[in-house]
Rosetta silent file (secondary structure, phi, psi, omega in degrees, C-alpha in Angstrom):
SEQUENCE: XXXXXXXXXXXXXXXXXXXXXXXXXXXXXXXXXXXXXXXXXXXXXXXXXXXXXXXXXXXXXXXXXXXXXXXXXXXXXXXXXXXXXXXXXXXXXXXXXXXXXXXXXXXXXXXXXXXXXXXXXXXXXXXXXXXXXXXXXXXXXXXXXXXXXXXXXXXXXXXXXXXXXXXXXXXXXXXXXXXXXXXXXXXXXXXXXXXXXXXXXXXXXXXXXXXXXXXXXXXXXXXXXXX
SCORE:     score description
SCORE:     0.000 S_00000001
   1 L     0.000  123.807 -175.860   30.031   23.484  126.436 S_00000001
   2 H   -55.159  -44.318 -177.277   32.257   24.287  129.416 S_00000001
   3 H   -61.964  -42.309 -179.868   29.843   22.799  131.960 S_00000001
   4 H   -63.681  -39.188  179.711   29.630   19.475  130.103 S_00000001
   5 H   -64.146  -45.458  179.860   33.421   19.255  129.886 S_00000001
   6 H   -67.888  -40.267 -178.777   33.845   19.891  133.611 S_00000001
   7 H   -58.193  -34.808  179.769   30.955   17.573  134.511 S_00000001
   8 L   -63.512  -18.939 -179.013   32.779   14.715  132.780 S_00000001
   9 L   -88.708   -4.218 -178.389   35.544   15.143  135.374 S_00000001
  10 L   -68.501  132.297  176.652   33.326   14.486  138.414 S_00000001
  11 L  -109.513  121.703 -173.160   34.357   11.406  140.419 S_00000001
  12 L  -100.904   18.387  176.048   31.464    9.904  142.411 S_00000001
  13 L  -128.523  168.836  177.866   33.457    7.504  144.543 S_00000001
  14 L   -66.819  137.653  179.140   35.878    7.621  147.454 S_00000001
  15 L  -123.467   -8.642 -174.450   39.461    8.299  146.398 S_00000001
  16 L  -108.964  149.444 -179.461   41.173    8.861  149.758 S_00000001
  17 L   -63.167  -40.644 -176.983   42.387    6.307  152.292 S_00000001
  18 H   -63.304  -26.965 -178.733   40.735    8.096  155.238 S_00000001
  19 H   -66.531  -26.160 -175.810   37.332    7.827  153.548 S_00000001
  20 H   -84.586   -9.601 -177.868   37.492    4.037  153.773 S_00000001
  21 L   -89.865  133.713 -178.979   38.080    4.052  157.539 S_00000001
  22 L   -57.630  -29.828 -179.283   34.976    3.834  159.802 S_00000001
  23 L  -104.955   11.190 -177.980   36.454    6.556  162.052 S_00000001
  24 L    55.689   38.078  177.183   38.013    8.593  159.223 S_00000001
  25 L   -59.805  129.648 -176.408   41.491    7.889  160.613 S_00000001
  26 L   104.462  -17.081  175.810   43.936   10.114  158.748 S_00000001
  27 L   -84.127  122.317 -176.863   41.455   12.965  158.287 S_00000001
  28 L  -123.730  -21.678 -176.358   42.822   16.028  160.095 S_00000001
  29 E  -138.164  125.602  179.078   41.429   19.096  158.280 S_00000001
  30 E  -120.646  129.568 -179.267   37.900   19.770  157.045 S_00000001
  31 E  -103.134  159.380  172.823   37.030   22.937  155.124 S_00000001
  32 E  -134.302  138.235  179.072   33.809   24.867  154.660 S_00000001
  33 E  -130.420  150.029  179.948   33.046   27.357  151.875 S_00000001
  34 E  -160.531  147.091  170.921   30.224   29.806  151.277 S_00000001
  35 E  -119.943  110.559 -177.742   29.428   32.873  149.217 S_00000001
  36 E  -112.826  128.347 -177.445   26.947   35.080  151.086 S_00000001
  37 E   -83.912  149.430  173.362   25.420   38.147  149.471 S_00000001
  38 L   -67.766  148.001 -178.139   24.806   41.424  151.234 S_00000001
  39 L   -58.325  128.166  176.306   21.138   42.013  152.003 S_00000001
  40 L    74.539   11.189 -177.882   19.348   43.517  149.033 S_00000001
  41 L  -139.629  110.292 -177.104   22.451   43.394  146.835 S_00000001
  42 L   -95.015   17.481  175.893   23.085   40.479  144.483 S_00000001
  43 L  -118.876  -17.069  177.922   26.432   41.801  143.266 S_00000001
  44 E  -106.582  124.950 -175.936   28.294   42.317  146.578 S_00000001
  45 E  -143.773  162.063  175.196   29.181   39.152  148.442 S_00000001
  46 E  -109.089  116.542  176.521   31.554   37.721  151.003 S_00000001
  47 E   -90.634  115.766 -172.367   33.533   34.706  149.769 S_00000001
  48 E  -120.539  142.920  174.230   34.445   32.712  152.871 S_00000001
  49 E  -137.290  130.184  171.291   36.633   29.706  153.574 S_00000001
  50 E  -125.311  151.845  173.046   37.284   28.138  156.959 S_00000001
  51 E  -124.985  128.624 -179.968   39.397   25.127  157.853 S_00000001
  52 E  -113.598  149.861  172.412   38.640   23.150  161.002 S_00000001
  53 E   -71.408  156.771  175.948   40.662   20.483  162.753 S_00000001
  54 L  -134.083  131.845   12.250   39.186   16.989  162.755 S_00000001
  55 L   -94.440    2.525 -174.575   37.777   15.455  164.873 S_00000001
  56 L   -69.288  -24.947  179.506   37.981   18.363  167.381 S_00000001
  57 L    60.955   43.021  175.210   36.322   20.796  164.905 S_00000001
  58 L  -101.409  142.130 -175.642   38.345   23.798  166.070 S_00000001
  59 E   -69.685  124.538  178.243   38.943   26.676  163.646 S_00000001
  60 E  -103.483  -27.252 -172.221   42.480   26.611  162.206 S_00000001
  61 E  -155.598  139.204  176.414   42.070   29.138  159.380 S_00000001
  62 E  -137.020  139.543  176.055   39.549   31.775  158.303 S_00000001
  63 E  -145.632  126.780  178.049   39.406   33.883  155.161 S_00000001
  64 E  -138.133  120.693 -179.942   36.616   36.238  154.143 S_00000001
  65 E  -124.565  134.306  172.091   36.898   38.615  151.179 S_00000001
  66 E   -74.750  133.019 -178.219   34.320   41.022  149.834 S_00000001
  67 E  -132.564  154.466  176.035   33.906   40.403  146.112 S_00000001
  68 E  -100.694  113.492 -178.045   31.954   41.974  143.255 S_00000001
  69 L   -92.622   99.543 -171.209   29.837   39.330  141.520 S_00000001
  70 L  -101.797  -20.890 -179.268   29.354   40.813  138.077 S_00000001
  71 L   -64.024  138.561 -178.992   28.548   37.802  135.873 S_00000001
  72 L   -66.858  149.796  178.058   24.803   37.656  135.056 S_00000001
  73 L   -81.211  128.149  174.748   22.711   34.969  136.758 S_00000001
  74 L  -125.102  125.946 -176.632   21.559   32.199  134.420 S_00000001
  75 L   -54.061  131.888  179.713   19.293   29.471  135.850 S_00000001
  76 L    86.454   -8.199 -178.255   21.198   26.212  136.305 S_00000001
  77 L  -123.717   25.833 -177.880   24.548   27.965  135.914 S_00000001
  78 H   -55.388  -37.680 -176.440   24.798   29.706  139.299 S_00000001
  79 H   -60.351  -34.482  179.343   28.128   28.009  140.009 S_00000001
  80 H   -61.885  -29.317 -179.165   29.771   29.759  137.051 S_00000001
  81 H   -76.834  -35.838 -169.283   28.889   33.037  138.757 S_00000001
  82 H  -103.086  -32.146 -168.354   30.150   32.058  142.207 S_00000001
  83 H   -63.015  -33.140 -178.241   32.833   29.401  141.893 S_00000001
  84 H   -57.615  -35.744 -177.778   35.775   31.612  140.762 S_00000001
  85 H   -71.430  -33.545  178.859   35.779   33.447  144.109 S_00000001
  86 H   -75.947  -35.729  174.582   35.788   30.196  146.097 S_00000001
  87 H   -61.929  -43.168  178.253   38.569   28.755  143.921 S_00000001
  88 H   -59.448  -40.884 -179.803   40.583   31.928  144.621 S_00000001
  89 H   -62.870  -42.212  178.093   40.045   31.454  148.368 S_00000001
  90 H   -65.381  -40.603  179.770   41.366   27.870  148.167 S_00000001
  91 H   -66.252  -38.110  177.365   44.348   29.033  146.083 S_00000001
  92 H   -61.297  -44.793  177.959   45.136   31.804  148.594 S_00000001
  93 H   -60.034  -44.074 -179.175   45.184   29.257  151.387 S_00000001
  94 H   -58.587  -37.757 -178.710   47.436   27.010  149.311 S_00000001
  95 H   -78.787  -41.077 -172.290   49.926   29.875  148.878 S_00000001
  96 H   -86.921  -39.818 -176.121   49.772   31.344  152.391 S_00000001
  97 L  -138.831   64.846 -174.466   49.246   28.280  154.606 S_00000001
  98 H   -57.621  -28.307 -179.182   49.789   25.124  152.505 S_00000001
  99 H   -70.004  -15.324 -179.842   50.004   22.927  155.619 S_00000001
 100 H   -98.912    8.189  179.649   46.379   23.884  156.415 S_00000001
 101 L   -55.189  127.292 -178.658   45.002   22.796  153.037 S_00000001
 102 L   -69.151  151.080  177.517   41.735   20.952  153.767 S_00000001
 103 L   -89.951  -13.073  177.073   41.428   17.278  152.855 S_00000001
 104 E  -158.322  148.129  178.045   37.736   17.716  152.070 S_00000001
 105 E  -116.356  132.879  168.253   35.396   20.679  151.573 S_00000001
 106 E   -97.386  125.312 -172.996   31.802   20.966  152.763 S_00000001
 107 E  -109.846  130.003  177.041   30.000   23.324  150.393 S_00000001
 108 E   -75.336   85.288 -175.622   26.911   25.333  151.325 S_00000001
 109 L   161.859 -166.419 -175.568   24.985   24.203  148.244 S_00000001
 110 L  -105.958  158.994  172.962   24.343   21.182  146.050 S_00000001
 111 L  -109.157 -106.952  179.163   26.479   18.695  144.178 S_00000001
 112 L   -67.814  -21.224  178.403   24.861   16.083  141.909 S_00000001
 113 L   -77.373   81.691 -167.877   21.455   17.146  143.270 S_00000001
 114 L  -160.179  152.234 -177.610   21.136   19.821  140.596 S_00000001
 115 L   -53.259  -37.561 -178.429   19.171   20.617  137.411 S_00000001
 116 L  -110.014   12.316  179.654   22.156   19.693  135.273 S_00000001
 117 L    67.381   24.146 -175.103   23.713   17.212  137.713 S_00000001
 118 L  -152.385   74.398 -179.853   26.559   19.648  138.319 S_00000001
 119 L   -83.205 -173.586 -174.845   26.039   21.969  141.272 S_00000001
 120 H   -56.500  -39.849 -177.612   28.500   24.208  143.091 S_00000001
 121 H   -66.938  -33.152  175.662   30.054   21.330  145.093 S_00000001
 122 H   -70.587  -47.484 -176.231   30.840   19.426  141.863 S_00000001
 123 H   -59.657  -48.446 -179.443   32.163   22.508  140.093 S_00000001
 124 H   -65.405  -39.634  179.568   34.435   23.521  142.978 S_00000001
 125 H   -61.365  -46.820 -178.739   35.636   19.945  143.448 S_00000001
 126 H   -64.684  -41.005 -176.817   36.657   19.500  139.821 S_00000001
 127 H   -73.065  -30.626 -179.206   38.429   22.886  139.681 S_00000001
 128 H   -99.970  -12.725 -175.271   40.345   22.424  142.972 S_00000001
 129 L    60.445   30.446  175.941   40.683   18.612  142.733 S_00000001
 130 L  -105.568  144.851  169.970   39.537   18.385  146.355 S_00000001
 131 E   -57.529  134.273 -177.586   36.905   15.972  147.677 S_00000001
 132 E  -135.545  144.798  177.559   33.686   18.004  148.059 S_00000001
 133 E  -125.813  131.770  175.164   30.290   17.413  149.680 S_00000001
 134 E   -89.029  131.245  178.150   27.167   19.463  148.960 S_00000001
 135 E  -131.412  109.031 -177.553   25.065   20.356  152.012 S_00000001
 136 E  -116.755  153.572 -179.448   21.866   22.311  151.324 S_00000001
 137 L   -96.056  -13.428 -179.995   19.062   23.425  153.627 S_00000001
 138 L  -127.702  150.559 -179.766   16.349   23.388  150.958 S_00000001
 139 L   -78.572  124.435  171.514   15.281   20.796  148.407 S_00000001
 140 L   -84.799  118.405 -171.998   16.175   21.636  144.833 S_00000001
 141 L   -83.477   94.188 -178.050   13.216   20.229  142.894 S_00000001
 142 L  -131.532  157.821  173.846   14.847   18.277  140.075 S_00000001
 143 L    50.374   41.291  177.310   14.269   14.932  138.310 S_00000001
 144 L    82.441   -2.412  177.661   10.723   14.660  139.669 S_00000001
 145 L   -75.601  126.790  179.099   11.713   15.445  143.271 S_00000001
 146 L  -135.290  151.244  178.987    9.094   17.700  144.865 S_00000001
 147 L   -89.449   67.858 -177.741    8.526   19.054  148.340 S_00000001
 148 L   -99.346 -170.945 -177.013    5.026   17.602  148.562 S_00000001
 149 H   -63.048  -36.733  178.248    3.093   15.994  151.410 S_00000001
 150 H   -62.383  -43.404  178.939    4.823   12.640  150.852 S_00000001
 151 H   -62.389  -44.228  179.907    8.229   14.322  151.136 S_00000001
 152 H   -64.662  -36.063  178.319    7.169   16.119  154.325 S_00000001
 153 H   -65.196  -39.979  177.254    5.836   12.837  155.722 S_00000001
 154 H   -62.860  -39.481  178.127    9.199   11.173  155.054 S_00000001
 155 H   -64.201  -42.606  179.939   10.933   14.023  156.899 S_00000001
 156 H   -64.264  -25.655 -178.597    8.568   13.608  159.855 S_00000001
 157 L   -75.842  -12.467  177.419    9.435    9.893  159.933 S_00000001
 158 L   -74.633  113.003 -172.000   13.081   10.732  160.710 S_00000001
 159 L   -95.283  -49.019 -171.863   13.194   10.129  164.445 S_00000001
 160 L  -107.693  154.720  176.432   16.786   10.163  165.618 S_00000001
 161 L   -57.122  128.178 -178.697   19.729   12.411  164.863 S_00000001
 162 L    95.965   -8.051  175.480   21.503   11.000  161.822 S_00000001
 163 L   -63.237  146.434 -176.382   18.433    9.226  160.405 S_00000001
 164 E  -139.140  162.213  162.359   18.311    9.428  156.607 S_00000001
 165 E  -145.790  149.753 -175.180   16.281    8.589  153.528 S_00000001
 166 E   -79.298  149.837  172.830   17.417    8.628  149.877 S_00000001
 167 E   -99.010  101.316 -178.167   16.316   11.162  147.279 S_00000001
 168 E  -104.665  119.878 -179.483   15.484    9.019  144.266 S_00000001
 169 L   -77.010  171.400  178.608   14.552   10.873  141.089 S_00000001
 170 L   -64.320  -19.027  176.252   12.082    9.652  138.477 S_00000001
 171 L   -72.036  -11.047 -176.779   15.157    8.543  136.515 S_00000001
 172 L    89.163   -2.537 -177.778   15.711    5.966  139.275 S_00000001
 173 L   -88.149  136.537  173.593   18.974    7.610  140.257 S_00000001
 174 E   -81.417  114.328 -174.433   19.713    8.403  143.917 S_00000001
 175 E   -94.535  -16.790 -178.624   20.709   12.082  143.805 S_00000001
 176 E   178.125 -174.647  177.927   21.299   12.630  147.499 S_00000001
 177 E  -128.873  145.511  173.857   20.229   11.873  151.053 S_00000001
 178 E  -102.059  135.488 -179.911   17.949   13.710  153.450 S_00000001
 179 E  -146.725  154.826  172.631   19.029   13.718  157.081 S_00000001
 180 L  -120.300  153.958 -178.999   18.259   15.427  160.375 S_00000001
 181 L  -137.205  145.538  174.248   20.661   16.181  163.206 S_00000001
 182 L    51.390   46.961  172.638   20.344   17.052  166.874 S_00000001
 183 L    60.642   19.817  175.510   16.579   16.649  167.033 S_00000001
 184 L   -78.369  144.490  175.557   15.938   19.391  164.492 S_00000001
 185 L   -86.781   -6.914 -178.770   12.777   19.045  162.418 S_00000001
 186 L   -95.578  122.693 -174.755   14.544   20.840  159.563 S_00000001
 187 L   -83.516  167.306  168.566   16.429   18.460  157.269 S_00000001
 188 E  -115.048  147.352  179.266   19.682   18.770  155.375 S_00000001
 189 E  -111.262  108.386 -172.904   20.055   17.661  151.755 S_00000001
 190 E  -103.220  132.218  178.185   23.429   15.971  151.270 S_00000001
 191 E  -141.286  157.569  178.065   24.852   15.213  147.830 S_00000001
 192 E   -69.192  134.369  172.644   28.107   14.085  146.252 S_00000001
 193 E  -101.998  -62.116 -177.255   30.313   16.881  144.943 S_00000001
 194 E  -166.402  139.685  173.811   33.567   15.234  143.861 S_00000001
 195 L    55.199   41.361  176.933   35.862   12.385  144.936 S_00000001
 196 L  -158.417  143.048  175.237   33.499   11.092  147.618 S_00000001
 197 L   -85.048  161.057 -179.963   30.738    8.471  147.753 S_00000001
 198 H   -63.987  -39.443  179.227   27.272    9.383  149.010 S_00000001
 199 H   -60.119  -45.375  178.828   27.650    7.007  151.967 S_00000001
 200 H   -66.131  -39.752  178.827   30.920    8.675  153.013 S_00000001
 201 H   -58.348  -44.530 -179.542   29.419   12.140  152.488 S_00000001
 202 H   -66.035  -43.832  179.094   26.556   11.318  154.867 S_00000001
 203 H   -62.773  -39.786 -178.913   28.900    9.823  157.479 S_00000001
 204 H   -66.362  -46.127  179.226   31.194   12.850  157.274 S_00000001
 205 H   -59.298  -43.651  179.693   28.370   15.367  157.676 S_00000001
 206 H   -59.334  -42.073 -176.041   27.066   13.394  160.670 S_00000001
 207 H   -73.913  -13.606 -179.477   30.503   13.394  162.307 S_00000001
 208 L  -101.452    4.140 -175.710   30.809   17.185  161.834 S_00000001
 209 L   -95.804  110.870  166.975   27.459   18.104  163.407 S_00000001
 210 L   -90.781  -32.218  179.860   27.483   19.658  166.855 S_00000001
 211 L  -123.093 -156.195 -179.422   24.236   21.421  166.020 S_00000001
 212 L   -67.157  -39.060 -175.762   21.796   21.100  163.122 S_00000001
 213 L   -97.514  136.217  178.293   24.311   22.415  160.555 S_00000001
 214 L   -58.534  142.085 -169.362   27.722   20.720  160.162 S_00000001
 215 H   -56.036  -41.083  178.874   30.385   22.765  161.896 S_00000001
 216 H   -59.067  -38.114  179.622   32.479   23.728  158.819 S_00000001
 217 H   -78.520  -36.753  176.763   29.399   25.300  157.189 S_00000001
 218 H   -61.171  -43.666 -179.150   28.117   26.793  160.442 S_00000001
 219 H   -69.611  -37.891 -178.476   31.491   28.441  161.025 S_00000001
 220 H   -70.323  -31.192  177.252   31.869   29.665  157.450 S_00000001
 221 H   -72.136  -37.866  174.948   28.425   31.267  157.600 S_00000001
 222 H   -61.599  -41.217  178.398   29.323   32.990  160.876 S_00000001
 223 H   -60.807  -43.514  179.493   32.491   34.196  159.179 S_00000001
 224 H   -64.504  -38.156  178.581   30.449   35.562  156.265 S_00000001
 225 H   -66.649  -39.526  178.873   28.091   37.389  158.622 S_00000001
 226 H   -68.393  -36.014 -178.610   31.027   38.948  160.452 S_00000001
 227 L   -65.808    0.000    0.000   32.623   39.852  157.127 S_00000001
């Protein structure tokens, strides 16, 4: 099974020197990727990639291509439908502007927090060999995780920007972290994609937030809307 083979390649720890530094010294370029569908059309989408400087978070590179998503949707295998277009975007950047290659990608979606433990951020990370972080706006209800009153109460208990609590499944495994930023009551669900620890993923997302959504994903979504 292709997914199982790729899943075996996921690295759940830090692999880069900059990740070990409290201030991420050495990190200069952060990417954001997203595939946004046209309203009412689940076959036409805009595959977007942006690269921002770090820590200034200024846009260095933007790419948005309209693509035809023809592979059928199968529950739990969404990444197989979407990931080829995002891999192509990374490869285009590598060919056209190799000096702007991002050192890490923030993915609008999930990583290990996934029905099969292999979401879009894992899939893209393994295929591009780039560190990847999954950042989702909604809870994917897996491994006993549910958006019930207890979950909502935990979200309400987050007081300050950057406060977090772990998402622990019934398996006992921590699948991700819930966090809020800039006094928003709406949380983000952060998970490991590839070549990054959960602690580093949370710190990185926090350092990229000017608003509720981390800047690489906010910018890539704006790019998709313009596209």
